[in-house]
TORKOL-183893 format. One line per 10 residues: their letters; for each residue x, y, z of N, C-alpha, C. Coordinates in steps of 0.2 Angstrom, whole numbers, plus 5000, padded with zeros to 4 digits. Example, Ala and Ser with C-alpha at 12.3 -4.5 7.8 and 13.67 -1.06 7.14 Angstrom:
<rs>
as = 5066/4972/5039/5062/4978/5039/5066/4984/5039 | 5064/4989/5035/5068/4995/5036/5064/5000/5039 $
</rs>
This chain:
<rs>
mtqwwynhkt = 5050/5050/5052/5054/5046/5048/5049/5041/5044 | 5049/5040/5038/5045/5036/5034/5047/5029/5035 | 5042/5025/5036/5042/5017/5037/5040/5014/5030 | 5043/5009/5028/5041/5005/5022/5039/4998/5024 | 5034/4995/5021/5031/4989/5022/5031/4985/5015 | 5032/4978/5016/5031/4974/5010/5024/4970/5011 | 5020/4971/5006/5014/4967/5006/5015/4961/5003 | 5015/4955/5007/5016/4949/5004/5010/4946/5001 | 5004/4949/5001/4999/4947/4998/4999/4949/4990 | 5001/4955/4989/5001/4958/4983/5008/4959/4980 $
geveegaqsl = 5014/4958/4984/5020/4958/4982/5023/4966/4981 | 5019/4970/4983/5020/4977/4983/5024/4980/4989 | 5028/4985/4988/5031/4989/4993/5026/4995/4995 | 5025/4996/5001/5020/5002/5003/5024/5007/5008 | 5022/5013/5006/5025/5018/5011/5020/5020/5016 | 5022/5018/5022/5017/5018/5028/5013/5012/5028 | 5009/5011/5034/5005/5006/5034/4998/5007/5031 | 4998/5004/5025/4992/5005/5020/4987/4999/5020 | 4990/4993/5021/4986/4987/5021/4985/4984/5028 | 4981/4979/5028/4980/4975/5034/4987/4973/5037 $
gsdrdgpfds = 4988/4973/5043/4994/4970/5047/4995/4963/5045 | 4990/4959/5044/4991/4952/5042/4994/4951/5035 | 4993/4956/5031/4996/4956/5024/5003/4959/5023 | 5006/4962/5028/5012/4965/5027/5017/4963/5032 | 5023/4964/5030/5029/4963/5034/5033/4970/5034 | 5036/4971/5040/5040/4977/5041/5038/4979/5048 | 5040/4985/5050/5043/4990/5045/5050/4990/5043 | 5052/4993/5038/5059/4993/5035/5061/5000/5035 | 5067/5002/5035/5069/5009/5035/5070/5012/5028 | 5070/5007/5023/5070/5010/5016/5066/5006/5012 $
redaarapei = 5064/5009/5006/5060/5006/5001/5064/5000/4998 | 5071/5000/4998/5075/4995/4995/5075/4989/5000 | 5075/4990/5006/5075/4984/5011/5068/4981/5011 | 5062/4985/5010/5056/4982/5010/5055/4978/5004 | 5058/4980/4998/5058/4976/4992/5061/4970/4993 | 5066/4970/4997/5070/4963/4998/5067/4959/5004 | 5061/4961/5006/5058/4958/5012/5058/4950/5012 | 5056/4947/5006/5056/4940/5006/5063/4937/5007 | 5068/4940/5004/5075/4938/5005/5077/4939/5013 | 5076/4945/5015/5078/4946/5022/5074/4941/5027 $
iaerarkwaa = 5068/4940/5026/5064/4936/5031/5067/4928/5030 | 5069/4926/5024/5072/4920/5023/5079/4919/5027 | 5083/4924/5026/5089/4925/5029/5088/4924/5037 | 5084/4928/5040/5082/4928/5047/5080/4921/5049 | 5076/4918/5045/5073/4911/5047/5079/4906/5047 | 5083/4906/5042/5089/4902/5042/5093/4903/5048 | 5094/4909/5050/5099/4911/5056/5095/4908/5062 | 5089/4909/5063/5085/4907/5069/5085/4899/5069 | 5085/4896/5064/5085/4888/5064/5092/4886/5066 | 5097/4889/5063/5104/4887/5065/5105/4888/5072 $
edasadd = 5102/4894/5075/5103/4895/5082/5099/4890/5086 | 5093/4888/5084/5089/4883/5088/5093/4876/5088 | 5096/4875/5082/5099/4868/5081/5105/4868/5086 | 5109/4874/5086/5115/4874/5091/5113/4874/5098 | 5107/4876/5100/5105/4876/5106/5103/4869/5109 | 5101/4865/5104/5099/4858/5105/5104/4854/5107 | 5110/4856/5105/5116/4851/5106/5119/4851/5113 $
</rs>
């Protein structure tokens, strides 16, 4: 199964782990998901922040 990565240093989608691990996010199951990586990561961060805030109550 092919894994896709988003290189946040270059803004490019990579098929397989081509660049340094510190420069990429993933893996993602599809090229489309990897291309949306910044959006997906922001959504996850918002969700985790909301969970943390509710845990503090």
